[in-house]
SELUM-492787 format. One record per residue (C-alpha): residue in three letters; residue number from 1; x, y, z. Coordinates in Angstrom, 1 decimal, padded with zeros to 4 digits. Example, Ala and Ser with C-alpha at 12.3 -4.5 7.8 and 13.67 -1.06 7.14 Angstrom:
ALA_1_012.3_-004.5_007.8
SER_2_013.7_-001.1_007.1
END
This chain:
UNK_1_-012.9_-049.9_-038.7
UNK_2_-013.6_-046.5_-037.3
UNK_3_-015.4_-045.4_-040.5
UNK_4_-017.7_-048.4_-040.3
UNK_5_-018.5_-047.7_-036.6
UNK_6_-019.3_-044.0_-037.5
UNK_7_-021.6_-045.1_-040.3
UNK_8_-023.4_-047.4_-037.8
UNK_9_-023.9_-044.5_-035.5
UNK_10_-025.1_-042.3_-038.3
UNK_11_-027.6_-044.9_-039.4
UNK_12_-028.9_-045.8_-035.9
UNK_13_-029.3_-042.2_-034.7
UNK_14_-030.2_-040.6_-038.1
UNK_15_-027.3_-038.1_-037.9
UNK_16_-025.7_-036.2_-040.8
UNK_17_-022.0_-036.1_-041.2
UNK_18_-021.7_-032.9_-039.3
UNK_19_-024.1_-034.1_-036.7
UNK_20_-022.1_-037.2_-035.9
UNK_21_-018.9_-035.2_-035.7
UNK_22_-020.5_-033.0_-033.0
UNK_23_-022.0_-035.9_-031.1
UNK_24_-018.8_-037.8_-031.0
UNK_25_-017.0_-034.9_-029.5
UNK_26_-019.7_-034.3_-026.9
UNK_27_-020.7_-037.8_-025.8
UNK_28_-018.4_-040.2_-024.0
UNK_29_-020.3_-043.3_-024.9
UNK_30_-019.9_-042.6_-028.6
UNK_31_-016.2_-042.0_-028.1
UNK_32_-015.9_-045.3_-026.1
UNK_33_-017.8_-047.1_-028.9
UNK_34_-015.4_-045.7_-031.5
UNK_35_-012.3_-046.6_-029.4
UNK_36_-011.3_-043.0_-028.9
UNK_37_-009.8_-041.7_-025.7
UNK_38_-010.7_-038.5_-023.9
UNK_39_-007.4_-037.0_-025.2
UNK_40_-008.6_-037.7_-028.7
UNK_41_-011.6_-035.4_-028.3
UNK_42_-010.0_-032.6_-030.5
UNK_43_-008.7_-035.2_-033.0
UNK_44_-012.1_-036.5_-034.0
UNK_45_-012.2_-038.0_-037.5
UNK_46_-012.7_-035.4_-040.2
UNK_47_-013.4_-035.6_-043.9
UNK_48_-010.6_-035.6_-046.4
UNK_49_-009.3_-032.2_-047.3
UNK_50_-010.8_-030.4_-044.3
UNK_51_-008.4_-027.6_-043.5
UNK_52_-010.2_-026.3_-040.5
UNK_53_-010.9_-022.9_-042.2
UNK_54_-014.6_-023.4_-042.4
UNK_55_-014.7_-025.1_-045.7
UNK_56_-016.7_-028.2_-045.9
UNK_57_-015.6_-030.4_-048.8
UNK_58_-017.8_-033.3_-049.8
UNK_59_-016.8_-036.8_-048.9
UNK_60_-016.9_-039.4_-046.2
UNK_61_-015.0_-039.8_-043.0
UNK_62_-011.3_-040.5_-042.7
UNK_63_-009.0_-040.7_-039.8
UNK_64_-006.5_-037.9_-039.4
END
């Protein structure tokens, strides 16, 4: 369900994948809409295979 909600936000606000990731971390209303808690701010959904080393593999969102 989280992926569907993120796709809705991407479509409504015309965000890219990277843009929605940044906005979800920065905006409490987006976090609330997605059902994330403030403690989950650093655990925002990432794309599969994202190792955190700066690489950006292609793909859609998945929950860690």
